N, C-alpha and C positions, 0 to 999 in steps of 0.2 A: 559622564564614565570615560575612566580612562583607559587610554589602550591597551590593546592587547594582543602582546607579541609574541605566537608557539613558532618556536624557535627550535634547527635541531632534528628536525624528523629520519630518522634512518632512512625510512619513505613517506614519503608526500603523494597521496593519489590524489591527482587533480584534475583529473579527467577535465584535462580543459581543452575547447573547443567547440565543447560537443550540443552548446546549448541549442544551433538554430536548429537542429532533428534528432529525434536518437538515431542512437548505434546500429549500427548493422553490419553482420555476417563479420568477415577481419575485423573490422573495426569493434567490434565488442572486444576487442582485445587490447585495445591502443589507452594504457592505463593513461597516456602519459605522468609517468611518474619521474619526481625529482628525490635528487638522493641529499641530504643534509637538508634538504629546503625548511623554508620556513614561510609563516602566513602573518601580517603586519592588519590589524584591526581597529576602523574607527569606528563610533557612534552604529556600531550594530554591524558591522557591512565591510566587506575583505578590502584592503588599503590595496595592497599586494605581494606577493606573490614570488617566491625565488629562490635562491639560492642562501645562504643564512650570511656569508658578510657581502652579498650585494645587497639584503635590507641592513642588516650591520651601519652599515655604510651610511643610506639612503639615507636613514633617519638614527642617524647619530646624537645629532640634536636635542633629541625627544625620548632616547633611552627610557632616563630616568627619572619620565615618569607612565613608564606603561608599566602594567602589569605584565609578569614574564613568565611563559607557562617552558619549562623547558622538558622536547618531546625526544632526547636524546637516546637512540638503541628501540626507538615506538614507531610504531605504523600509524598514519592521519590518515583518515578521509573525510566525504566530504558528508555529512549528518546522512544518516539512510531515511532512506523514502519508504513508508510500505502504501500502494494504492490498490489496498483491497484488502478493509477488513471490516466485520458488523460489529464495533467498537461498543457501541450505547444496547445493551440489555441489559435485562437481568433473571437474576434466577443461575440454575445448572443441570448440566442431562450425565451428570457420569453416569445414573444405571441405562441410558441406551447405549454407553459404552460397553459396558458388561452383556447385555440386549444382542451387542453387533459381535464383541468379541463368540456368542452362546451360534452367529452363527448368521440373526436379521440380517437383512439389506437396511442399507439407507432409507428407500423407499416404500418397506414392510415397516418400520418402525415412522414415518408419517406419514402414512393413511391411518397408521394402528390408532393416529393421534398425538404422538412424538417428533420428535422432531422439530422442523420449525415453530409448527401449532405451540409446543411444550410453552416455546419462550416467547412467542406469543402473549399467552396465558402471565406469562409473569410479568413479563413486562407494563402487561397494556392495567394487571393489579399495582407492580412499584409509583410510587409517589413522584412528583418532578425533583425533590431533595435525594430521596432515597435513588433513582437511576441517577443524578447529576453522580454521590458520592460511589456508586458499587463503577460506573464509567470513570470517573474521575483516579482511582485505583488503578484501574486496567493500564489508564493511557500514563503514570505513572511508572508504570511495568515496561512499559513501548520504549518512556523515558530511559530509564539506567539499558536497555540493548540497545541504543542507539540507536534510536528513530526519532526523529527531529521536528518531520511533516508526517501523517497520517492521513488516509480517505480511510472517514465513517460512513457509511450506506444506513440506512434507515431498517424497514424492510422489517421491523417486530411490531409492527403496531397493526398493521392488513386493518384501520379505518382510517377517515382524517383528522379522528379528534388522535389520536396517537399515532401516525407517522407521523403531525407537528409534535406531540411531543418529543419523538424521539431529536425528532430533525435539530429541535429547540435548545435539548440540551446538546446537541453536537455545535452548537452555534457557543452556549454557554463556556464548553470545555475553551474552542476558540477562545474567547473574549479572555477566559482565566488565566490561561496552562500556558507553558512556554512552546508546547508543542504547537505545533500548526495542525489544525482538522481542518479538510475540505469533506465537504457534506455531499453523500449525493441519494436521492430518491431512489427507493427499494419499496413499492406500492403491492409492485408485481414480481413481489418473494412466491408466496401463493396462494393459493387461493381462499382464506378463510372460512370456516366451517359454516359458520352462517352465508356462505354463499355457495356452499360448497353444489344445489341442487339448481343453479342461474351464475354460469360461471362468467357466461355474458354481460351478466350487470353488474356484474362487479368487475370487469372491462372497463363497464360505461362508467363507473364511478370514479374510475383511477381516470382517466380521462379526460370526464367532466367536472369533477369537483375536485379532486387532490392534484392532478398535476398546477391546476390556474392559480391552486389557494399556496401549494411550496413555490409557486414562478410569485405569485404576489410582495408575497410576507418576503421571500427571499433568501430562502432557509436553504438553496441545495445547486451547485452551479450542471450536475451531469442527473441523469435519466435510469435508470438501471432493469432488466427485467431478468427474470430464469427462465429462462428457454430452453422447458427439455420436457418430455413426452410425459405427462398425466401434469404436468406446470402450468407452462405457459405456449401454445403452439409457435410456431414462428407468426404466421399473421396476426395471433393478438399482439406478439413480439412488439413487428411491424408499427402495427398499428398505436400502438402507447409509444416508441419509442421516438416518431412523426408526429404524434400531440408533441411530448413534452420540447422538440425541435422547434414548434413552432412557439411555446413558450420565451425560448432560449436555454434550454438544459441541453447539454453533447449528451449525446447517447452512449449509451455501457450496454454491456450484455453479456453475462455468464450463459457461454454457447460449450455446445458439446463436452458438457463433461462425462454422462451416463454412455451415452451412444449416438453415433453421427444424427445430425438432427437439424442441421440446415441454419448452426449456429453463426457458426465462423463467417456463411456467405452473407448472411443476413447481413456481420456487422459490414463488410466491404459494403452489401445496397446500399446501409441509409448514412455511413458515412462515419460508424462511432470512435472513436477516439480509443477504445481499447473491445478486444474480447478476454472473458478474463475461461480460464480454468483450462477449457480444448482438449481435452484427455481422448476423445474418439473425434477430432475434425476431421474431417479429409481432405485429400486432397486438393480440390478443387477449392472447397474453402478457405486453405494456408495459401491458394495461388494466388485466390484475390486477397486476399489481407496483404499479402506482398505486395500485390500492385496500389492498394489503395493505402498501403503506410498502417494502416490497420497494427496497433499494438500488443501482445501478445502476455498480459499478464498470468503467469504459470502460478502456479499455488502447489507446492510439492508436499509441502506438510499434511495438506488437505492428504490428497492421497495417500499417504503414508499414516496417518489416521486411520485413513478409511481402511486401511488395508487392501487397495489396491493400484494396478500398472499406474505409474506416473505418466507427466505427459512426456511428446516426446521432443525434448528443447533443443536438441541436434536437428530436427527433421524440420522445424519450424529455423531458425536460426538457420541453416542452410537453401532454408528457399526466400530468403531475405527480409522475412516476417523482424523489426521490431522487438524483441524480448523483456519482457519486466519482470523482478520476482515482489511478492507480497505473499501474508503471513498466511489471513483468510480468515484473521482470528475471528470465531463462533464460537459457542458452546456446547453443539455440535459435532462437527465434520475438524475441526481445528482448532482446541485449546490453548493459543498458543498468543506466543508475544514479541517471542523470538526470530530476528529477521538473519541474524548469525545464524541462528543453527535451519532456518530456508535452507540460506543460501551455502550450509554443508550439503541439505538433503539434495537438492539441484545437481551441486555435483557425484553422486551418489547412486540417484536414482534419475537423472534426468536426463548426463550424457552434458553439463559444463563445464567449463574450465572458472577455476578459480576466479580468473580474470575477468571472463565475460557475467560469473556470479558480484562479480564488485558491479557492473557496469549496468545488471537490473536493478541492481536493489538502490542505486544512485542516481547517474541523469539519467539513462532509461524510462524507470519510474518516474520521476518528475514528470517527464513528457506525459506518462497516464494518466496523470494527475493536472496536467495544463501549467505546472511548474515550473518549467525546465531553465524560464527565465530568469527564476527567482535561486532556485535550489537545484542540488547536484551534483555540482562542480565549483572546485576553488576556484576562483578566476575574481580579478577584480568588481565589483559594481553588484556584485548576486550578494544571499545575505552570509551573515561568518558562522554556518552549523557547520561545526566540525567534531569528527569523533577522531578519541585520542584510543589508539588500544596497544596492550603493553604484552606487543609482541612485532620481532622485527622487521618481518614480513607480512601483508596481504593474506598470503597462504596461509600461515598460520591462523590463521582466523579462522579459516577453516579447516585446517585442518585438526585445531587441535577442539573437535567438533562439540557442540555439547555444554561450553567453558562461557560463561562470561568473560569476555578478554575485557572490559572497557576499562580504562582507567578514567577518561574525564568526557565529559560532551558540555559543549558549548552552542549556545542558542544562542544568534542574534547577537551573539559577542561576550555574550553574558556565561560565564561557568554555571551550565545548574545540574550539572551531575558529576561529584568528586569524593576520587574512590567509596565505591561501589553507595552511591547516597544522591537522593534526589535534596538538591540541593533553590530550593522554588523561595 
């Protein structure tokens, strides 16, 4: 592979020095921006980052052999990281959107057999080939929007057979697609209809059969629970997350989305790497998260699509919680793959600054899925994952909202998106 030299960026957003721990409070605004900055890439890895004239001198005897990309007048950032998605599923639920526009609530739709259950039915019925093809098209779109690392949850199988099918599909995508796919087991996404009258038995199934088999096959790194009234109680969530820890799965939790329910407190108690949603998290829960370093993964696209008040990012950041951003890509409450749009929504509806949004969608997001040693910042030794935006500064990425400003995406030192097209 030829060396790759990305040169003369108007703004090179490096986020250097942030790999050891997620950024908190005012540090979330320190993007370590370099004017007229360049990156030298060797064998898929960042070899050097610095002012263009310095790198040109350093590699003067090798310039002729390098592939050169001129980023003059443009903004270069680390590849975006999406730490909360439901990437692998089948089907669509636009009819539920029209119901919601007519006044139906999320829980009303779910209790009537829609919501998660509708997607579970579609996913169970899909063949492995069909599930892969549909999810790959979705992953292509993530890449076109600058995402080079994505977390993918199961949770639309809700049986051992079909949870494994989802996770196997995610693994196949990770093996065959340029985007790195990091898997999370979410068997505790909902109680399936066949266990409606015996939910304790479904919890037992998750703990005694699903988690051990997922671990044995090495199909997930994280274990997640939808802890919400009418879904899984804090006590049930605790049992499931502790069981996962015994099998080497790091806890995550869907917490306090609809009402204060102790999810943030539980995340701190079990040592979760992240607590996600947090629209209704208590002050005590936020305080405990900050003490334990639990990352708050916020999902403004979900609140926007559900037409509800978004999480108060300012409250979390000021309390010292490291904040990340994610799309929550799913067919019911956030059918988007655009992390740049989510970053705009974070500024417009959650009180974040553009600098904080960049940090939250790169290095803090990488920390939320245990990948900060590999991605999330532009530093020597890390994967050469870069995005080139056709705007002169990072603020315009969010200011001109709803527009895909991406010109080029580089993954592992290879150009995989050029002029709006995936090149795989």
